[in-house]
C-alpha positions in Angstrom: 4.8 -5.8 -8.3 7.9 -5.6 -10.4 9.6 -2.3 -10.4 10.2 -0.4 -13.6 11.9 2.9 -14.4 9.6 5.8 -13.6 9.5 7.7 -16.9 6.1 9.3 -17.1 4.8 12.5 -15.6 2.2 12.6 -12.8 -0.4 9.8 -12.8 -3.8 9.9 -11.1 -5.8 6.8 -10.1 -9.5 7.1 -9.3 -11.1 4.2 -7.3 -14.4 2.6 -7.4 -17.4 2.7 -5.0 -20.5 3.6 -7.1 -21.9 7.1 -7.2 -20.1 7.8 -3.8 -16.8 7.3 -5.6 -18.0 9.3 -8.6 -18.7 12.3 -6.5 -15.7 12.0 -4.1 -13.4 11.6 -7.1 -15.0 14.6 -8.8 -14.1 16.7 -5.8 -10.5 15.5 -5.9 -10.2 16.2 -9.7 -11.8 19.6 -9.1 -9.1 20.5 -6.6 -6.4 19.3 -9.0 -7.9 21.6 -11.6 -8.0 24.6 -9.3 -4.4 23.9 -8.3 -3.2 23.8 -11.9 -2.3 20.1 -11.6 -5.0 18.6 -13.8 -3.2 19.9 -16.9 0.1 18.4 -15.7 -1.2 14.8 -15.6 0.3 12.3 -18.0 -2.2 9.5 -17.3 -5.5 9.0 -15.5 -6.6 5.5 -14.6 -10.0 4.5 -13.2 -12.2 1.7 -12.1 -15.9 1.4 -11.3 -17.6 4.7 -10.1 -14.3 6.5 -10.7 -14.6 5.7 -14.4 -17.8 7.8 -14.6 -15.8 10.8 -13.4 -12.8 10.0 -15.6 -15.1 9.2 -18.6 -16.7 12.6 -18.4 -13.4 14.3 -17.9 -11.9 12.6 -20.9 -15.0 13.2 -23.1 -15.0 16.9 -22.2 -11.3 17.5 -22.2 -11.2 19.2 -25.5 -13.8 21.8 -24.3 -11.8 22.7 -21.1 -10.3 26.2 -21.4 -7.0 26.1 -19.5 -5.4 29.5 -18.7 -1.7 30.2 -18.4 -1.7 28.7 -14.9 -3.2 25.4 -16.2 -6.7 26.1 -14.6 -9.8 25.4 -16.6 -12.3 28.1 -15.5 -15.2 26.2 -17.1 -14.6 23.0 -15.2 -17.8 23.3 -13.2 -19.9 23.7 -16.3 -18.2 21.2 -18.6 -17.3 18.4 -16.1 -18.9 18.8 -12.7 -22.4 19.7 -13.9 -23.0 16.6 -16.1 -21.4 14.3 -13.5 -23.6 15.6 -10.8 -26.7 15.5 -12.9 -26.0 11.9 -13.7 -25.8 11.1 -10.0 -29.4 12.3 -9.6 -30.6 9.5 -11.8 -31.7 6.0 -10.9 -29.3 4.0 -13.1 -29.2 0.6 -11.4 -32.9 0.2 -10.5 -34.3 1.6 -13.7 -31.9 -0.4 -15.9 -32.6 -3.5 -13.8 -36.3 -3.3 -14.3 -36.0 -2.6 -18.0 -33.5 -5.4 -18.4 -35.7 -7.9 -16.6 -38.9 -7.1 -18.5 -37.3 -6.9 -22.0 -36.3 -10.3 -23.3 -34.1 -8.7 -26.0 -32.1 -6.7 -23.5 -29.9 -7.3 -20.5 -29.2 -5.2 -17.4 -25.7 -4.3 -18.5 -27.0 -3.3 -22.0 -29.6 -1.0 -20.4 -26.9 0.6 -18.2 -24.7 1.2 -21.2 -27.7 2.8 -22.9 -28.0 5.1 -20.0 -24.4 6.2 -20.2 -24.8 6.7 -24.0 -28.0 8.8 -23.6 -27.0 10.9 -20.6 -23.3 11.4 -21.0 -21.3 10.1 -24.0 -23.6 9.8 -27.0 -21.9 7.9 -29.8 -18.3 8.7 -28.7 -15.7 6.0 -28.9 -12.3 5.5 -27.4 -10.9 7.2 -30.5 -12.7 10.4 -29.5 -10.6 10.7 -26.3 -7.6 13.1 -26.0 -4.5 12.2 -28.0 -2.1 10.7 -25.5 0.8 12.1 -27.5 -0.1 15.6 -26.3 -2.7 15.2 -23.6 -3.3 12.9 -20.6 -3.8 9.2 -21.4 -7.1 7.9 -20.0 -7.1 4.2 -19.1 -10.3 2.4 -18.0 -10.0 -0.9 -16.2 -12.4 -3.8 -16.4 -11.9 -7.4 -15.2 -12.1 -10.4 -17.5 -14.3 -13.2 -16.1 -12.6 -15.5 -18.6 -8.9 -14.9 -18.1 -9.1 -13.5 -14.6 -6.9 -10.6 -15.7 -7.3 -6.8 -15.7 -8.5 -5.5 -19.1 -7.1 -2.0 -20.0 -9.1 0.1 -22.4 -7.7 3.3 -23.8 -7.5 5.2 -27.0 -4.1 3.6 -27.7 -5.0 0.0 -27.1 -7.3 -2.6 -25.5 -5.3 -5.2 -23.7 -5.5 -8.4 -21.6 -2.0 -9.5 -20.9 -3.0 -13.2 -21.2 -4.9 -12.7 -24.5 -3.0 -9.9 -26.3 -4.0 -6.4 -27.4 -6.0 -4.5 -30.0 -4.4 -1.3 -31.2 -6.6 1.8 -31.7 -9.9 0.2 -30.5 -13.2 1.8 -31.4 -15.3 0.6 -28.5 -18.1 3.0 -27.6 -17.2 5.0 -24.5 -20.6 4.2 -23.0 -19.7 0.4 -23.2 -16.2 1.0 -21.8 -17.5 3.0 -18.8 -20.3 0.5 -18.4 -17.9 -2.4 -18.3 -15.5 -0.7 -15.9 -18.4 0.0 -13.5 -20.3 -3.3 -14.0 -20.5 -4.4 -10.3 -21.3 -8.1 -10.0 -23.5 -10.0 -10.1 -26.5 -7.9 -11.3 -24.6 -5.3 -13.5 -22.2 -7.8 -15.1 -21.0 -9.3 -17.3 -20.8 -6.7 -20.1 -20.5 -8.8 -23.3 -18.2 -7.4 -26.0 -18.0 -9.1 -29.4 -14.8 -8.5 -31.3 -13.1 -9.6 -34.6 -10.5 -12.1 -33.5 -8.2 -10.8 -36.3 -7.9 -7.5 -34.6 -5.8 -8.9 -31.8 -2.0 -8.9 -31.7 0.0 -11.4 -29.9 2.4 -10.3 -27.2 4.9 -11.7 -24.7 3.1 -13.7 -22.0 -0.2 -14.0 -23.9 -0.7 -17.6 -23.2 -4.4 -17.6 -24.3 -3.8 -15.8 -27.6 -3.9 -19.1 -29.6 -7.4 -19.9 -28.3 -9.6 -17.9 -30.7 -12.6 -18.0 -28.3 -10.9 -15.5 -26.0 -10.5 -13.1 -28.9 -14.0 -13.4 -30.1 -15.9 -12.3 -27.1 -15.1 -10.5 -23.8 -17.1 -11.1 -20.7 -16.2 -8.1 -18.5 -17.0 -7.2 -14.9 -16.2 -4.2 -12.7 -12.5 -3.1 -12.8 -12.5 -3.0 -9.1 -12.8 -6.8 -8.9 -9.1 -7.0 -9.9 -7.7 -3.7 -8.7 -10.1 -1.4 -6.8 -7.7 1.5 -7.0 -6.7 1.2 -10.6 -3.0 1.5 -9.7 -1.3 -0.9 -12.1 -0.7 1.5 -15.0 0.8 4.2 -12.9 2.4 2.3 -10.0 6.0 2.1 -11.4 5.7 4.2 -14.5 4.9 7.6 -13.0 7.3 9.9 -11.2 4.4 11.2 -9.1 1.6 8.9 -8.1 -1.7 10.4 -6.9 -4.5 8.1 -5.6 -8.0 9.1 -4.8 -9.7 6.2 -3.0 -13.4 6.2 -2.2 -13.5 2.5 -1.6 -15.7 1.3 1.2 -13.9 0.5 4.5 -14.3 -3.1 5.6 -16.7 -3.4 8.6 -16.5 -6.2 11.1 -19.7 -8.1 11.8 -20.1 -10.2 15.0 -22.9 -12.2 13.4 -22.6 -12.3 9.6 -25.5 -13.6 7.6 -25.1 -17.3 6.9 -27.6 -17.4 4.0 -25.5 -18.3 1.0 -26.1 -15.2 -1.2 -25.1 -12.9 1.6 -22.3 -15.2 2.6 -20.8 -15.1 -0.9 -21.0 -11.3 -0.9 -19.2 -11.2 2.5 -16.5 -13.5 1.2 -16.0 -11.3 -1.8 -15.8 -8.2 0.4 -13.1 -9.9 2.5 -11.1 -10.9 -0.5 -11.3 -7.5 -2.1 -10.4 -5.7 1.2 -7.3 -7.8 1.6 -6.1 -7.0 -1.9 -6.9 -3.3 -1.5 -5.2 -3.1 1.9 -2.1 -4.7 0.5 -1.9 -2.3 -2.4 -2.5 0.6 -0.2 0.2 -0.6 2.3 2.7 -0.9 -0.6 1.9 2.5 -1.9 2.0 4.4 1.5 5.1 2.4 2.5 6.9 3.6 -0.7 5.9 7.2 0.1 7.2 6.9 3.6 10.5 5.3 2.5 10.7 7.9 -0.4 10.9 5.2 -3.0 8.4 7.2 -4.9 6.7 10.6 -4.7 3.0 11.3 -4.5 0.0 11.3 -2.3 -2.8 9.0 -1.2 -6.2 10.2 0.1 -9.1 8.0 1.0 -12.6 8.7 2.0 -11.9 7.3 5.4 -8.6 9.3 5.8 -8.3 11.5 8.8 -7.7 15.0 7.3 -5.9 16.1 10.5 -3.2 13.6 9.8 -1.8 15.8 7.0 -0.7 18.5 9.5 -1.8 21.4 7.3 -4.4 24.2 7.7 -7.1 22.0 6.1 -10.4 23.1 4.5 -12.3 20.8 6.9 -12.0 19.0 10.3 -12.5 15.4 11.2 -16.1 15.2 12.6 -18.8 12.6 12.9 -20.3 14.0 9.7 -17.1 13.5 7.7 -16.6 10.0 9.2 -20.2 9.1 8.1 -19.4 9.8 4.5 -17.4 6.6 4.1 -20.6 4.7 4.9 -22.8 6.2 2.2 -24.2 3.6 -0.1 -22.3 2.7 -3.3 -25.4 2.3 -5.4 -26.0 4.0 -8.8 -29.2 5.6 -7.5 -30.2 9.2 -6.9 -28.0 11.2 -4.5 -29.5 14.3 -2.8 -28.0 17.7 -3.3 -26.6 17.6 0.2 -25.0 14.2 -0.2 -23.5 15.3 -3.5 -22.1 18.6 -2.0 -20.7 16.9 1.0 -18.9 14.1 -1.0 -17.5 16.6 -3.5 -16.3 18.9 -0.7 -14.7 16.0 1.2 -12.9 14.8 -1.9 -11.8 18.3 -2.6 -10.6 19.0 1.0 -8.7 15.7 1.3 -7.0 16.2 -2.1 -6.1 19.7 -1.0 -4.6 18.6 2.3 -2.7 15.7 0.7 -1.3 17.7 -2.1 -0.2 20.6 0.1 1.3 18.2 2.7 3.1 15.7 0.4 3.4 17.0 -3.2 3.2 20.8 -3.6 4.0 22.5 -0.3 3.8 26.0 -1.8 0.3 25.4 -3.1 -2.2 28.0 -1.7 -5.1 26.7 0.2 -8.1 26.0 -2.0 -11.8 27.0 -1.7 -14.5 24.4 -1.3 -16.8 24.1 -4.3 -19.9 24.2 -2.0 -19.0 26.5 0.9 -22.6 26.7 2.1 -22.7 22.9 2.7 -20.8 22.2 5.9 -18.7 19.1 6.5 
């Protein structure tokens, strides 16, 4: 990646991984709030399951009551409660059945309808916080047409090969639905647009072909970048990454049936890209080319060398293998994932970013890790 001048304040990237990522990232964001760092963020980027957490945070931002220390005391009620309620629902199965039996609907449309009914109502990107004074929220999807990442924010919708639309009015439910549209069942999300809304820009080699500006076919943002790093990689002075992505598991006898083989190949390709990005990021931290912290669901918390809120156990190791479905998560699964995201964020921040930060308190102290 080309290096640019780091001119923005802290940036946070929330990875994908279904409801597992939604809950793990909720715990990380919860810790940042308790630490007074949530209010300091200049930009929040997200893909897939992380976009559910980010979407609710953005939607509820105006209702958060920050005190003088930058802590929102009502975070649990305004952000955590709706996110965790949503993770008790059967989104993928229910939407799948409804989309299959209704000839006038598709599965992606039914999932967007669930986001609208349960979380976002009729809110659009223009209802998000003003990036001039509050954090900029950027949601990533992947274009199945151009092969590029599509950035969706209050300021603009952009595909570097097609151009950009300023001040887009896409429904927030559609945006989060597109960002979390895991292929092949939940994608593509189809977005029809007025071609005249697009602006040309340098490098937009597909702008002249009006078909690319008429309709977008969008898949999960994690297909292109499972950690949502691009917008903050070189622009932010402090880079924070919360990664709930599934670790790659070796298989001595992988299934040779073509559907499962295709899925396996996709997993390998995605893992290589994610590992390369993670290697670049951590390498930059070690070489002090940039400042920040990375914590992943498979990270050993003992490696941070601080008095951590949890220890590495068989139970914490098992969390990385929890399903990435959008189906109901039990109260115990939710509490453990939230606690683990909180504990790892706490350790990473106190070890690498804010060494004077007091030790936090787990959101669910009665649920052991």
